[in-house]
mmJSON file of the N, C-alpha and C atoms, coordinates in Angstrom:
{"data_MODEL":{"atom_site":{
"group_PDB":["ATOM","ATOM","ATOM","ATOM","ATOM","ATOM","ATOM","ATOM","ATOM","ATOM","ATOM","ATOM","ATOM","ATOM","ATOM","ATOM","ATOM","ATOM","ATOM","ATOM","ATOM","ATOM","ATOM","ATOM","ATOM","ATOM","ATOM","ATOM","ATOM","ATOM","ATOM","ATOM","ATOM","ATOM","ATOM","ATOM","ATOM","ATOM","ATOM","ATOM","ATOM","ATOM","ATOM","ATOM","ATOM","ATOM","ATOM","ATOM","ATOM","ATOM","ATOM","ATOM","ATOM","ATOM","ATOM","ATOM","ATOM","ATOM","ATOM","ATOM","ATOM","ATOM","ATOM","ATOM","ATOM","ATOM","ATOM","ATOM","ATOM","ATOM","ATOM","ATOM","ATOM","ATOM","ATOM","ATOM","ATOM","ATOM","ATOM","ATOM","ATOM","ATOM","ATOM","ATOM","ATOM","ATOM","ATOM","ATOM","ATOM","ATOM","ATOM","ATOM","ATOM","ATOM","ATOM","ATOM","ATOM","ATOM","ATOM","ATOM","ATOM","ATOM","ATOM","ATOM","ATOM","ATOM","ATOM","ATOM","ATOM","ATOM","ATOM","ATOM","ATOM","ATOM","ATOM","ATOM","ATOM","ATOM","ATOM","ATOM","ATOM","ATOM","ATOM","ATOM","ATOM","ATOM","ATOM","ATOM","ATOM","ATOM","ATOM","ATOM","ATOM","ATOM","ATOM","ATOM","ATOM","ATOM","ATOM","ATOM","ATOM","ATOM","ATOM","ATOM","ATOM","ATOM","ATOM","ATOM","ATOM","ATOM","ATOM","ATOM","ATOM","ATOM","ATOM","ATOM","ATOM","ATOM","ATOM","ATOM","ATOM","ATOM","ATOM","ATOM","ATOM","ATOM","ATOM","ATOM","ATOM","ATOM","ATOM","ATOM","ATOM","ATOM","ATOM","ATOM","ATOM","ATOM","ATOM","ATOM","ATOM","ATOM","ATOM","ATOM","ATOM","ATOM","ATOM","ATOM","ATOM","ATOM","ATOM","ATOM","ATOM","ATOM","ATOM","ATOM","ATOM","ATOM","ATOM","ATOM","ATOM"],
"id":[1,2,3,4,5,6,7,8,9,10,11,12,13,14,15,16,17,18,19,20,21,22,23,24,25,26,27,28,29,30,31,32,33,34,35,36,37,38,39,40,41,42,43,44,45,46,47,48,49,50,51,52,53,54,55,56,57,58,59,60,61,62,63,64,65,66,67,68,69,70,71,72,73,74,75,76,77,78,79,80,81,82,83,84,85,86,87,88,89,90,91,92,93,94,95,96,97,98,99,100,101,102,103,104,105,106,107,108,109,110,111,112,113,114,115,116,117,118,119,120,121,122,123,124,125,126,127,128,129,130,131,132,133,134,135,136,137,138,139,140,141,142,143,144,145,146,147,148,149,150,151,152,153,154,155,156,157,158,159,160,161,162,163,164,165,166,167,168,169,170,171,172,173,174,175,176,177,178,179,180,181,182,183,184,185,186,187,188,189,190,191,192,193,194,195,196,197,198,199,200,201],
"type_symbol":["N","C","C","N","C","C","N","C","C","N","C","C","N","C","C","N","C","C","N","C","C","N","C","C","N","C","C","N","C","C","N","C","C","N","C","C","N","C","C","N","C","C","N","C","C","N","C","C","N","C","C","N","C","C","N","C","C","N","C","C","N","C","C","N","C","C","N","C","C","N","C","C","N","C","C","N","C","C","N","C","C","N","C","C","N","C","C","N","C","C","N","C","C","N","C","C","N","C","C","N","C","C","N","C","C","N","C","C","N","C","C","N","C","C","N","C","C","N","C","C","N","C","C","N","C","C","N","C","C","N","C","C","N","C","C","N","C","C","N","C","C","N","C","C","N","C","C","N","C","C","N","C","C","N","C","C","N","C","C","N","C","C","N","C","C","N","C","C","N","C","C","N","C","C","N","C","C","N","C","C","N","C","C","N","C","C","N","C","C","N","C","C","N","C","C","N","C","C","N","C","C"],
"label_atom_id":["N","CA","C","N","CA","C","N","CA","C","N","CA","C","N","CA","C","N","CA","C","N","CA","C","N","CA","C","N","CA","C","N","CA","C","N","CA","C","N","CA","C","N","CA","C","N","CA","C","N","CA","C","N","CA","C","N","CA","C","N","CA","C","N","CA","C","N","CA","C","N","CA","C","N","CA","C","N","CA","C","N","CA","C","N","CA","C","N","CA","C","N","CA","C","N","CA","C","N","CA","C","N","CA","C","N","CA","C","N","CA","C","N","CA","C","N","CA","C","N","CA","C","N","CA","C","N","CA","C","N","CA","C","N","CA","C","N","CA","C","N","CA","C","N","CA","C","N","CA","C","N","CA","C","N","CA","C","N","CA","C","N","CA","C","N","CA","C","N","CA","C","N","CA","C","N","CA","C","N","CA","C","N","CA","C","N","CA","C","N","CA","C","N","CA","C","N","CA","C","N","CA","C","N","CA","C","N","CA","C","N","CA","C","N","CA","C","N","CA","C","N","CA","C","N","CA","C","N","CA","C","N","CA","C"],
"label_alt_id":[null,null,null,null,null,null,null,null,null,null,null,null,null,null,null,null,null,null,null,null,null,null,null,null,null,null,null,null,null,null,null,null,null,null,null,null,null,null,null,null,null,null,null,null,null,null,null,null,null,null,null,null,null,null,null,null,null,null,null,null,null,null,null,null,null,null,null,null,null,null,null,null,null,null,null,null,null,null,null,null,null,null,null,null,null,null,null,null,null,null,null,null,null,null,null,null,null,null,null,null,null,null,null,null,null,null,null,null,null,null,null,null,null,null,null,null,null,null,null,null,null,null,null,null,null,null,null,null,null,null,null,null,null,null,null,null,null,null,null,null,null,null,null,null,null,null,null,null,null,null,null,null,null,null,null,null,null,null,null,null,null,null,null,null,null,null,null,null,null,null,null,null,null,null,null,null,null,null,null,null,null,null,null,null,null,null,null,null,null,null,null,null,null,null,null,null,null,null,null,null,null],
"label_comp_id":["MET","MET","MET","HIS","HIS","HIS","ALA","ALA","ALA","ASP","ASP","ASP","VAL","VAL","VAL","HIS","HIS","HIS","HIS","HIS","HIS","LEU","LEU","LEU","LEU","LEU","LEU","HIS","HIS","HIS","THR","THR","THR","VAL","VAL","VAL","GLU","GLU","GLU","ALA","ALA","ALA","ALA","ALA","ALA","GLU","GLU","GLU","LEU","LEU","LEU","HIS","HIS","HIS","SER","SER","SER","THR","THR","THR","ALA","ALA","ALA","ALA","ALA","ALA","GLU","GLU","GLU","PHE","PHE","PHE","ARG","ARG","ARG","LEU","LEU","LEU","PRO","PRO","PRO","ARG","ARG","ARG","THR","THR","THR","SER","SER","SER","LEU","LEU","LEU","ARG","ARG","ARG","THR","THR","THR","ARG","ARG","ARG","VAL","VAL","VAL","GLY","GLY","GLY","TRP","TRP","TRP","THR","THR","THR","LEU","LEU","LEU","VAL","VAL","VAL","GLU","GLU","GLU","VAL","VAL","VAL","GLY","GLY","GLY","LEU","LEU","LEU","ARG","ARG","ARG","LEU","LEU","LEU","THR","THR","THR","THR","THR","THR","GLN","GLN","GLN","GLY","GLY","GLY","ARG","ARG","ARG","GLU","GLU","GLU","ALA","ALA","ALA","VAL","VAL","VAL","ALA","ALA","ALA","THR","THR","THR","ALA","ALA","ALA","PRO","PRO","PRO","ARG","ARG","ARG","ALA","ALA","ALA","THR","THR","THR","ALA","ALA","ALA","ALA","ALA","ALA","VAL","VAL","VAL","GLN","GLN","GLN","PRO","PRO","PRO","ALA","ALA","ALA"],
"label_asym_id":["A","A","A","A","A","A","A","A","A","A","A","A","A","A","A","A","A","A","A","A","A","A","A","A","A","A","A","A","A","A","A","A","A","A","A","A","A","A","A","A","A","A","A","A","A","A","A","A","A","A","A","A","A","A","A","A","A","A","A","A","A","A","A","A","A","A","A","A","A","A","A","A","A","A","A","A","A","A","A","A","A","A","A","A","A","A","A","A","A","A","A","A","A","A","A","A","A","A","A","A","A","A","A","A","A","A","A","A","A","A","A","A","A","A","A","A","A","A","A","A","A","A","A","A","A","A","A","A","A","A","A","A","A","A","A","A","A","A","A","A","A","A","A","A","A","A","A","A","A","A","A","A","A","A","A","A","A","A","A","A","A","A","A","A","A","A","A","A","A","A","A","A","A","A","A","A","A","A","A","A","A","A","A","A","A","A","A","A","A","A","A","A","A","A","A","A","A","A","A","A","A"],
"label_entity_id":["1","1","1","1","1","1","1","1","1","1","1","1","1","1","1","1","1","1","1","1","1","1","1","1","1","1","1","1","1","1","1","1","1","1","1","1","1","1","1","1","1","1","1","1","1","1","1","1","1","1","1","1","1","1","1","1","1","1","1","1","1","1","1","1","1","1","1","1","1","1","1","1","1","1","1","1","1","1","1","1","1","1","1","1","1","1","1","1","1","1","1","1","1","1","1","1","1","1","1","1","1","1","1","1","1","1","1","1","1","1","1","1","1","1","1","1","1","1","1","1","1","1","1","1","1","1","1","1","1","1","1","1","1","1","1","1","1","1","1","1","1","1","1","1","1","1","1","1","1","1","1","1","1","1","1","1","1","1","1","1","1","1","1","1","1","1","1","1","1","1","1","1","1","1","1","1","1","1","1","1","1","1","1","1","1","1","1","1","1","1","1","1","1","1","1","1","1","1","1","1","1"],
"label_seq_id":[1,1,1,2,2,2,3,3,3,4,4,4,5,5,5,6,6,6,7,7,7,8,8,8,9,9,9,10,10,10,11,11,11,12,12,12,13,13,13,14,14,14,15,15,15,16,16,16,17,17,17,18,18,18,19,19,19,20,20,20,21,21,21,22,22,22,23,23,23,24,24,24,25,25,25,26,26,26,27,27,27,28,28,28,29,29,29,30,30,30,31,31,31,32,32,32,33,33,33,34,34,34,35,35,35,36,36,36,37,37,37,38,38,38,39,39,39,40,40,40,41,41,41,42,42,42,43,43,43,44,44,44,45,45,45,46,46,46,47,47,47,48,48,48,49,49,49,50,50,50,51,51,51,52,52,52,53,53,53,54,54,54,55,55,55,56,56,56,57,57,57,58,58,58,59,59,59,60,60,60,61,61,61,62,62,62,63,63,63,64,64,64,65,65,65,66,66,66,67,67,67],
"pdbx_PDB_ins_code":[null,null,null,null,null,null,null,null,null,null,null,null,null,null,null,null,null,null,null,null,null,null,null,null,null,null,null,null,null,null,null,null,null,null,null,null,null,null,null,null,null,null,null,null,null,null,null,null,null,null,null,null,null,null,null,null,null,null,null,null,null,null,null,null,null,null,null,null,null,null,null,null,null,null,null,null,null,null,null,null,null,null,null,null,null,null,null,null,null,null,null,null,null,null,null,null,null,null,null,null,null,null,null,null,null,null,null,null,null,null,null,null,null,null,null,null,null,null,null,null,null,null,null,null,null,null,null,null,null,null,null,null,null,null,null,null,null,null,null,null,null,null,null,null,null,null,null,null,null,null,null,null,null,null,null,null,null,null,null,null,null,null,null,null,null,null,null,null,null,null,null,null,null,null,null,null,null,null,null,null,null,null,null,null,null,null,null,null,null,null,null,null,null,null,null,null,null,null,null,null,null],
"Cartn_x":[5.958,4.788,3.999,3.173,2.142,1.155,1.161,0.941,-0.732,-1.441,-2.684,-1.878,-1.016,-0.652,0.274,1.177,2.125,1.47,0.385,-0.48,-1.194,-1.721,-2.387,-1.239,-0.092,0.722,1.325,1.567,2.046,0.33,-0.454,-1.484,-1.683,-1.632,-1.429,-0.156,0.811,1.933,2.087,1.814,1.341,0.477,-0.594,-1.672,-1.267,-0.496,0.511,1.465,2.15,3.262,2.376,0.948,0.756,-0.185,-0.809,-0.987,0.21,1.28,2.478,2.944,2.728,3.225,2.802,0.783,0.037,0.114,0.99,0.681,1.79,2.943,3.762,3.293,2.278,2.158,2.283,2.336,1.591,0.583,-0.469,-1.165,-1.217,-1.909,-1.892,-2.961,-2.352,-2.498,-2.905,-3.832,-4.072,-2.804,-3.287,-2.156,-2.35,-3.484,-3.701,-3.026,-3.243,-2.601,-0.888,-0.223,0.728,1.728,0.74,1.136,1.188,-0.057,-0.284,1.021,1.307,2.468,4.129,3.888,5.346,5.561,4.368,3.824,4.237,3.728,4.124,5.45,5.913,7.563,8.359,8.375,9.229,8.682,7.742,7.136,8.337,7.988,8.828,10.262,10.906,12.399,13.095,11.583,12.143,11.893,11.179,11.121,12.436,12.591,13.598,15.084,15.561,16.509,16.276,14.829,15.213,15.369,15.156,15.467,17.217,17.693,19.054,20.234,19.508,19.673,20.255,18.86,18.429,19.268,19.63,20.468,22.233,22.454,23.495,24.25,22.769,23.559,24.21,25.426,26.236,25.115,25.119,24.479,25.076,24.493,24.698,25.471,24.983,25.774,27.324,27.149,28.29,29.774,29.264,30.488,30.801,29.85,30.435,30.64,32.502,32.545,32.696,32.715,32.859,34.797,34.934,36.348,36.58],
"Cartn_y":[-117.72,-116.609,-116.94,-117.239,-116.874,-115.448,-115.546,-113.946,-113.283,-114.207,-113.305,-112.643,-113.484,-113.164,-112.033,-112.299,-110.976,-109.641,-109.803,-108.588,-107.884,-108.642,-108.413,-107.776,-108.082,-107.669,-106.444,-106.34,-104.985,-103.948,-104.692,-103.32,-102.715,-103.824,-103.299,-102.051,-102.461,-102.194,-100.47,-100.457,-99.18,-98.012,-98.755,-98.232,-96.959,-98.373,-97.839,-96.282,-96.855,-95.924,-94.335,-94.461,-93.176,-92.439,-93.305,-92.843,-91.931,-92.746,-91.511,-90.582,-90.547,-89.401,-88.291,-88.676,-87.855,-86.723,-87.37,-86.339,-85.332,-85.499,-84.697,-83.892,-83.771,-83.473,-81.847,-80.9,-79.661,-79.485,-78.555,-78.042,-77.461,-77.873,-77.072,-76.018,-74.722,-73.544,-73.783,-72.619,-72.368,-71.396,-72.093,-71.321,-69.55,-69.129,-68.082,-66.927,-67.987,-67.335,-67.305,-68.241,-68.804,-67.777,-67.702,-66.103,-65.209,-64.605,-63.059,-62.862,-63.911,-63.71,-63.864,-64.189,-63.903,-62.379,-62.537,-60.956,-60.057,-59.619,-58.985,-59.02,-59.961,-60.617,-59.626,-60.047,-59.138,-57.872,-57.306,-56.08,-55.138,-56.271,-55.595,-55.457,-56.008,-56.243,-55.247,-54.881,-53.988,-52.305,-52.398,-51.537,-50.572,-51.238,-51.586,-51.664,-51.996,-51.799,-50.495,-49.891,-48.888,-47.622,-47.914,-46.821,-47.025,-47.994,-48.101,-47.321,-48.241,-47.193,-45.729,-45.419,-43.4,-42.888,-43.999,-42.869,-43.192,-44.059,-44.095,-43.361,-43.046,-42.38,-41.072,-40.971,-39.512,-38.495,-37.373,-36.117,-35.627,-35.595,-34.861,-33.75,-32.676,-31.138,-31.597,-32.529,-32.088,-33.368,-33.829,-34.032,-33.128,-32.475,-31.086,-29.985,-29.787,-28.291,-27.388,-26.202,-25.413,-24.913,-24.856,-24.769,-23.473],
"Cartn_z":[331.984,332.582,331.804,331.827,330.967,330.243,329.447,328.743,329.572,329.592,330.399,331.693,332.641,333.937,333.722,332.451,332.272,331.633,331.293,330.617,332.05,333.197,333.847,334.892,334.98,335.963,335.637,334.192,333.232,333.719,333.702,333.639,335.154,336.059,337.642,338.178,337.493,337.735,336.702,335.339,335.153,335.553,336.595,336.986,337.974,338.728,340.326,339.446,338.438,338.133,337.954,336.903,336.577,338.075,338.725,340.049,340.528,341.034,341.523,340.916,339.274,338.599,338.471,339.09,339.01,340.194,341.139,342.131,342.299,340.962,340.754,339.654,339.259,337.589,338.383,337.402,337.995,337.016,337.634,337.224,335.394,334.802,333.516,333.155,332.639,332.719,331.173,330.497,329.556,328.427,326.931,326.499,326.056,326.792,326.469,328.097,328.884,330.333,330.11,329.631,329.177,328.458,327.177,326.36,327.124,327.599,328.335,329.64,329.824,331.107,330.524,329.488,328.253,327.981,327.533,327.107,327.868,329.341,330.008,330.294,330.525,331.22,329.904,328.714,327.376,327.795,327.714,328.322,328.947,330.051,331.57,331.094,330.353,329.881,329.206,327.897,326.932,328.027,328.749,329.025,330.33,330.909,331.618,330.424,329.779,328.59,327.99,328.311,327.24,328.352,329.714,330.681,330.714,331.139,331.112,329.836,328.616,327.59,327.603,327.811,327.907,329.251,329.927,331.107,331.089,330.345,329.889,329.013,327.978,326.491,326.537,325.926,326.42,325.767,326.303,325.42,324.183,322.995,322.199,322.406,322.992,323.424,323.918,324.362,325.732,324.595,323.702,322.783,321.916,321.379,320.756,320.931,321.262,321.579,320.709,320.99,319.855,319.473,318.151,318.191,318.411],
"occupancy":[1.0,1.0,1.0,1.0,1.0,1.0,1.0,1.0,1.0,1.0,1.0,1.0,1.0,1.0,1.0,1.0,1.0,1.0,1.0,1.0,1.0,1.0,1.0,1.0,1.0,1.0,1.0,1.0,1.0,1.0,1.0,1.0,1.0,1.0,1.0,1.0,1.0,1.0,1.0,1.0,1.0,1.0,1.0,1.0,1.0,1.0,1.0,1.0,1.0,1.0,1.0,1.0,1.0,1.0,1.0,1.0,1.0,1.0,1.0,1.0,1.0,1.0,1.0,1.0,1.0,1.0,1.0,1.0,1.0,1.0,1.0,1.0,1.0,1.0,1.0,1.0,1.0,1.0,1.0,1.0,1.0,1.0,1.0,1.0,1.0,1.0,1.0,1.0,1.0,1.0,1.0,1.0,1.0,1.0,1.0,1.0,1.0,1.0,1.0,1.0,1.0,1.0,1.0,1.0,1.0,1.0,1.0,1.0,1.0,1.0,1.0,1.0,1.0,1.0,1.0,1.0,1.0,1.0,1.0,1.0,1.0,1.0,1.0,1.0,1.0,1.0,1.0,1.0,1.0,1.0,1.0,1.0,1.0,1.0,1.0,1.0,1.0,1.0,1.0,1.0,1.0,1.0,1.0,1.0,1.0,1.0,1.0,1.0,1.0,1.0,1.0,1.0,1.0,1.0,1.0,1.0,1.0,1.0,1.0,1.0,1.0,1.0,1.0,1.0,1.0,1.0,1.0,1.0,1.0,1.0,1.0,1.0,1.0,1.0,1.0,1.0,1.0,1.0,1.0,1.0,1.0,1.0,1.0,1.0,1.0,1.0,1.0,1.0,1.0,1.0,1.0,1.0,1.0,1.0,1.0,1.0,1.0,1.0,1.0,1.0,1.0],
"B_iso_or_equiv":[0.0,0.0,0.0,0.0,0.0,0.0,0.0,0.0,0.0,0.0,0.0,0.0,0.0,0.0,0.0,0.0,0.0,0.0,0.0,0.0,0.0,0.0,0.0,0.0,0.0,0.0,0.0,0.0,0.0,0.0,0.0,0.0,0.0,0.0,0.0,0.0,0.0,0.0,0.0,0.0,0.0,0.0,0.0,0.0,0.0,0.0,0.0,0.0,0.0,0.0,0.0,0.0,0.0,0.0,0.0,0.0,0.0,0.0,0.0,0.0,0.0,0.0,0.0,0.0,0.0,0.0,0.0,0.0,0.0,0.0,0.0,0.0,0.0,0.0,0.0,0.0,0.0,0.0,0.0,0.0,0.0,0.0,0.0,0.0,0.0,0.0,0.0,0.0,0.0,0.0,0.0,0.0,0.0,0.0,0.0,0.0,0.0,0.0,0.0,0.0,0.0,0.0,0.0,0.0,0.0,0.0,0.0,0.0,0.0,0.0,0.0,0.0,0.0,0.0,0.0,0.0,0.0,0.0,0.0,0.0,0.0,0.0,0.0,0.0,0.0,0.0,0.0,0.0,0.0,0.0,0.0,0.0,0.0,0.0,0.0,0.0,0.0,0.0,0.0,0.0,0.0,0.0,0.0,0.0,0.0,0.0,0.0,0.0,0.0,0.0,0.0,0.0,0.0,0.0,0.0,0.0,0.0,0.0,0.0,0.0,0.0,0.0,0.0,0.0,0.0,0.0,0.0,0.0,0.0,0.0,0.0,0.0,0.0,0.0,0.0,0.0,0.0,0.0,0.0,0.0,0.0,0.0,0.0,0.0,0.0,0.0,0.0,0.0,0.0,0.0,0.0,0.0,0.0,0.0,0.0,0.0,0.0,0.0,0.0,0.0,0.0],
"pdbx_formal_charge":[null,null,null,null,null,null,null,null,null,null,null,null,null,null,null,null,null,null,null,null,null,null,null,null,null,null,null,null,null,null,null,null,null,null,null,null,null,null,null,null,null,null,null,null,null,null,null,null,null,null,null,null,null,null,null,null,null,null,null,null,null,null,null,null,null,null,null,null,null,null,null,null,null,null,null,null,null,null,null,null,null,null,null,null,null,null,null,null,null,null,null,null,null,null,null,null,null,null,null,null,null,null,null,null,null,null,null,null,null,null,null,null,null,null,null,null,null,null,null,null,null,null,null,null,null,null,null,null,null,null,null,null,null,null,null,null,null,null,null,null,null,null,null,null,null,null,null,null,null,null,null,null,null,null,null,null,null,null,null,null,null,null,null,null,null,null,null,null,null,null,null,null,null,null,null,null,null,null,null,null,null,null,null,null,null,null,null,null,null,null,null,null,null,null,null,null,null,null,null,null,null],
"auth_seq_id":[1,1,1,2,2,2,3,3,3,4,4,4,5,5,5,6,6,6,7,7,7,8,8,8,9,9,9,10,10,10,11,11,11,12,12,12,13,13,13,14,14,14,15,15,15,16,16,16,17,17,17,18,18,18,19,19,19,20,20,20,21,21,21,22,22,22,23,23,23,24,24,24,25,25,25,26,26,26,27,27,27,28,28,28,29,29,29,30,30,30,31,31,31,32,32,32,33,33,33,34,34,34,35,35,35,36,36,36,37,37,37,38,38,38,39,39,39,40,40,40,41,41,41,42,42,42,43,43,43,44,44,44,45,45,45,46,46,46,47,47,47,48,48,48,49,49,49,50,50,50,51,51,51,52,52,52,53,53,53,54,54,54,55,55,55,56,56,56,57,57,57,58,58,58,59,59,59,60,60,60,61,61,61,62,62,62,63,63,63,64,64,64,65,65,65,66,66,66,67,67,67],
"auth_comp_id":["MET","MET","MET","HIS","HIS","HIS","ALA","ALA","ALA","ASP","ASP","ASP","VAL","VAL","VAL","HIS","HIS","HIS","HIS","HIS","HIS","LEU","LEU","LEU","LEU","LEU","LEU","HIS","HIS","HIS","THR","THR","THR","VAL","VAL","VAL","GLU","GLU","GLU","ALA","ALA","ALA","ALA","ALA","ALA","GLU","GLU","GLU","LEU","LEU","LEU","HIS","HIS","HIS","SER","SER","SER","THR","THR","THR","ALA","ALA","ALA","ALA","ALA","ALA","GLU","GLU","GLU","PHE","PHE","PHE","ARG","ARG","ARG","LEU","LEU","LEU","PRO","PRO","PRO","ARG","ARG","ARG","THR","THR","THR","SER","SER","SER","LEU","LEU","LEU","ARG","ARG","ARG","THR","THR","THR","ARG","ARG","ARG","VAL","VAL","VAL","GLY","GLY","GLY","TRP","TRP","TRP","THR","THR","THR","LEU","LEU","LEU","VAL","VAL","VAL","GLU","GLU","GLU","VAL","VAL","VAL","GLY","GLY","GLY","LEU","LEU","LEU","ARG","ARG","ARG","LEU","LEU","LEU","THR","THR","THR","THR","THR","THR","GLN","GLN","GLN","GLY","GLY","GLY","ARG","ARG","ARG","GLU","GLU","GLU","ALA","ALA","ALA","VAL","VAL","VAL","ALA","ALA","ALA","THR","THR","THR","ALA","ALA","ALA","PRO","PRO","PRO","ARG","ARG","ARG","ALA","ALA","ALA","THR","THR","THR","ALA","ALA","ALA","ALA","ALA","ALA","VAL","VAL","VAL","GLN","GLN","GLN","PRO","PRO","PRO","ALA","ALA","ALA"],
"auth_asym_id":["A","A","A","A","A","A","A","A","A","A","A","A","A","A","A","A","A","A","A","A","A","A","A","A","A","A","A","A","A","A","A","A","A","A","A","A","A","A","A","A","A","A","A","A","A","A","A","A","A","A","A","A","A","A","A","A","A","A","A","A","A","A","A","A","A","A","A","A","A","A","A","A","A","A","A","A","A","A","A","A","A","A","A","A","A","A","A","A","A","A","A","A","A","A","A","A","A","A","A","A","A","A","A","A","A","A","A","A","A","A","A","A","A","A","A","A","A","A","A","A","A","A","A","A","A","A","A","A","A","A","A","A","A","A","A","A","A","A","A","A","A","A","A","A","A","A","A","A","A","A","A","A","A","A","A","A","A","A","A","A","A","A","A","A","A","A","A","A","A","A","A","A","A","A","A","A","A","A","A","A","A","A","A","A","A","A","A","A","A","A","A","A","A","A","A","A","A","A","A","A","A"],
"auth_atom_id":["N","CA","C","N","CA","C","N","CA","C","N","CA","C","N","CA","C","N","CA","C","N","CA","C","N","CA","C","N","CA","C","N","CA","C","N","CA","C","N","CA","C","N","CA","C","N","CA","C","N","CA","C","N","CA","C","N","CA","C","N","CA","C","N","CA","C","N","CA","C","N","CA","C","N","CA","C","N","CA","C","N","CA","C","N","CA","C","N","CA","C","N","CA","C","N","CA","C","N","CA","C","N","CA","C","N","CA","C","N","CA","C","N","CA","C","N","CA","C","N","CA","C","N","CA","C","N","CA","C","N","CA","C","N","CA","C","N","CA","C","N","CA","C","N","CA","C","N","CA","C","N","CA","C","N","CA","C","N","CA","C","N","CA","C","N","CA","C","N","CA","C","N","CA","C","N","CA","C","N","CA","C","N","CA","C","N","CA","C","N","CA","C","N","CA","C","N","CA","C","N","CA","C","N","CA","C","N","CA","C","N","CA","C","N","CA","C","N","CA","C","N","CA","C","N","CA","C","N","CA","C","N","CA","C"],
"pdbx_PDB_model_num":[1,1,1,1,1,1,1,1,1,1,1,1,1,1,1,1,1,1,1,1,1,1,1,1,1,1,1,1,1,1,1,1,1,1,1,1,1,1,1,1,1,1,1,1,1,1,1,1,1,1,1,1,1,1,1,1,1,1,1,1,1,1,1,1,1,1,1,1,1,1,1,1,1,1,1,1,1,1,1,1,1,1,1,1,1,1,1,1,1,1,1,1,1,1,1,1,1,1,1,1,1,1,1,1,1,1,1,1,1,1,1,1,1,1,1,1,1,1,1,1,1,1,1,1,1,1,1,1,1,1,1,1,1,1,1,1,1,1,1,1,1,1,1,1,1,1,1,1,1,1,1,1,1,1,1,1,1,1,1,1,1,1,1,1,1,1,1,1,1,1,1,1,1,1,1,1,1,1,1,1,1,1,1,1,1,1,1,1,1,1,1,1,1,1,1,1,1,1,1,1,1]
}}}
């Protein structure tokens, strides 16, 4: 196969692959948005863990019994 024909076929096939891949590509979000939602998720995890730890912690007065 001649080099020019090979290059032309490669260019056409690459363009088809790029257009097919563009259909499945997710929209890009900004870094600020991604970091913001990550911080919200971490904050929610911390608050739910804090509530569970407080609810399940034994009381200090119950552990100490008078002699």
